C-alpha positions in Angstrom: 30.3 60.8 29.5 30.2 57.4 28.8 29.2 55.9 25.2 26.0 53.9 25.2 26.0 50.5 24.2 24.7 50.0 20.7 21.3 48.6 20.7 21.0 45.6 18.8 17.9 44.7 17.4 17.3 41.0 16.1 14.5 39.3 14.5 13.0 35.9 15.4 15.4 33.4 14.3 14.5 31.9 10.8 12.7 28.2 11.2 14.4 25.8 9.9 12.5 23.8 7.0 11.8 20.3 7.5 13.0 17.4 5.4 9.7 17.0 4.0 9.8 20.8 3.0 12.9 20.8 1.5 12.3 18.1 -0.9 9.1 19.4 -1.8 11.3 22.8 -2.4 13.8 20.9 -4.9 10.9 19.1 -6.6 9.1 22.0 -7.3 12.1 24.0 -8.4 12.5 21.0 -10.9 9.1 20.8 -12.2 9.0 24.9 -12.6 12.6 24.5 -14.4 11.4 21.9 -16.6 8.5 23.5 -18.2 10.9 26.8 -18.7 13.5 24.6 -20.4 10.7 22.8 -22.4 9.3 25.9 -23.9 12.5 27.8 -24.4 14.2 25.0 -25.9 11.6 22.0 -27.1 11.7 18.2 -26.1 14.5 17.6 -28.2 16.5 20.2 -27.0 15.8 19.9 -23.3 18.4 17.9 -21.3 18.5 17.0 -17.7 21.7 19.0 -17.0 19.9 22.2 -18.4 17.0 21.7 -16.0 19.1 21.2 -13.1 21.2 24.3 -14.0 18.2 26.1 -14.0 16.5 25.0 -10.8 19.8 25.1 -9.1 19.9 21.4 -8.2 22.1 18.4 -8.5 22.2 16.0 -11.1 22.0 13.6 -8.3 18.9 15.1 -6.6 17.1 15.1 -9.9 17.6 11.4 -10.8 16.6 11.0 -7.2 13.0 12.2 -7.8 12.9 11.3 -11.8 14.4 8.5 -13.4 13.8 9.5 -17.1 13.6 12.3 -19.1 10.1 11.6 -20.1 8.9 11.0 -16.5 10.6 14.6 -15.6 8.7 16.4 -18.5 5.8 14.9 -18.0 5.5 15.5 -14.0 6.5 18.9 -14.8 3.4 19.2 -17.1 1.2 17.7 -14.6 2.4 20.1 -12.1 1.7 23.2 -14.1 -1.8 22.0 -15.0 -2.5 21.2 -11.2 -1.5 24.5 -10.4 -3.8 26.0 -12.9 -6.5 24.0 -12.2 -6.4 25.1 -8.5 -6.9 28.7 -10.1 -10.0 27.3 -11.6 -11.9 26.8 -8.3 -10.1 29.4 -6.5 -12.9 32.1 -7.6 -16.7 31.3 -7.7 -18.1 31.5 -11.4 -19.9 34.7 -12.2 -22.8 33.5 -13.5 -26.5 32.6 -13.1 -27.6 29.2 -12.1 -28.4 27.7 -15.4 -26.2 25.1 -16.2 -25.4 27.0 -19.9 -24.0 30.1 -18.4 -21.9 28.0 -15.9 -20.4 26.2 -19.3 -19.7 29.4 -20.9 -17.5 30.6 -17.9 -15.8 27.3 -17.5 -15.0 27.1 -21.1 -13.2 30.7 -20.5 -11.2 29.4 -17.7 -10.2 25.9 -19.6 -9.0 28.2 -22.6 -7.0 30.2 -20.1 -5.7 27.1 -18.5 -4.8 25.7 -21.7 -3.1 28.8 -23.1 0.3 29.8 -22.3 3.3 27.5 -21.1 0.6 24.4 -20.9 -0.2 24.8 -24.6 3.6 25.1 -25.6 4.4 22.2 -23.4 1.8 20.1 -24.7 2.7 20.9 -28.5 6.0 19.7 -27.5 5.0 16.5 -25.8 2.6 15.4 -28.0 4.5 15.4 -30.9 7.4 13.8 -29.5 4.9 11.0 -28.3 4.4 9.6 -31.6 7.5 8.3 -31.8 8.9 8.0 -28.1 7.0 5.1 -26.5 8.1 6.0 -23.1 7.0 9.8 -23.2 3.8 8.4 -24.5 3.0 5.7 -22.1 3.4 8.5 -19.5 1.2 10.8 -21.3 -1.6 8.5 -21.6 -1.4 8.2 -17.7 -1.2 12.1 -17.3 -4.1 12.4 -19.6 -6.3 10.3 -17.5 -5.2 12.2 -14.6 -6.2 16.0 -16.2 -9.8 14.4 -16.7 -9.9 13.6 -13.3 -8.5 16.8 -11.4 -11.0 19.0 -13.8 -14.0 17.1 -13.4 -13.6 17.5 -9.7 -12.9 21.1 -10.2 -15.8 21.6 -12.4 -18.2 19.8 -9.7 -16.6 22.6 -7.5 -17.7 25.7 -9.5 -20.2 24.5 -11.8 -22.2 22.1 -9.8 -25.4 22.4 -12.4 -23.4 21.4 -15.5 -21.2 18.8 -13.8 -24.2 16.7 -12.0 -25.5 16.3 -15.5 -25.4 12.9 -17.1 -23.6 14.0 -20.2 -21.0 16.3 -18.4 -18.2 13.6 -19.4 -18.8 14.0 -23.0 -19.2 17.3 -22.9 -15.9 18.3 -21.0 -14.0 15.8 -23.5 -15.3 17.6 -26.4 -14.4 20.8 -24.9 -10.9 20.0 -24.1 -10.4 18.2 -27.3 -11.8 21.5 -29.3 -9.5 23.8 -26.8 -6.6 21.5 -27.2 -6.7 21.4 -31.0 -6.7 25.1 -31.2 -3.9 25.3 -29.0 -1.7 22.7 -31.3 -2.5 25.3 -34.3 0.0 27.5 -32.6 2.8 25.2 -34.4 1.7 27.0 -37.6 -0.5 30.1 -36.9 0.3 33.1 -34.6 -1.1 33.4 -31.1 -3.3 36.2 -32.4 -4.9 34.1 -35.3 -5.5 31.2 -32.6 -7.2 33.3 -30.2 -9.4 34.6 -33.2 -10.8 30.9 -33.5 -11.7 30.8 -29.9 -14.8 32.6 -29.9 -16.8 30.9 -32.7 -15.9 27.5 -31.4 -16.8 28.5 -28.2 -20.3 29.2 -29.3 -20.2 26.0 -31.2 -19.6 24.5 -27.8 -22.1 26.1 -26.1 -24.8 25.1 -29.1 -23.8 21.6 -28.6 -24.9 21.6 -24.8 -28.2 23.6 -25.9 -29.0 20.9 -28.7 -29.0 18.3 -25.7 -31.2 20.5 -23.9 -33.7 20.7 -26.7 
């Protein structure tokens, strides 16, 4: 009796990534690794060598995309912020049509965005920027980009609020409050900072109500 040939099942050959896809993957890996190293070791302890090691890329690849340490870390922070901002618009607001109700939910989403790695990274970079001119220059541009990104996102999920003339000032005040509370993590526990958020949120809501009075 002849031995039947062994069946060989093969999947479809993997599609080779384009050069643009490989570059995007390398850049993304560098930015993700940058935030991880920044959170673990702080800005002073962050080195491009450590970032490259965590990302699994060469120093040459890092230098190709980001010329300086300041440029790298700010790009990492922007990468993370934009990704979280995309989450802000991924689901509709579970709120009524009233601007105040939209504002309440928007505040909660902004609080979530600027918690966790974002707040820790900002704490490190904002502190270091006081004496680092290059880093401060990059952060100024980053801050303008963040306001633009969040404004566009807010128009998508909370049009009743975002279309109001005072929206820019309302958003700036909310972000300043949220960032200020998160900066307190340098001297207070996460639990203590979280306890401060509900009363601060109510004050922000009261400010919007006062504009309507």
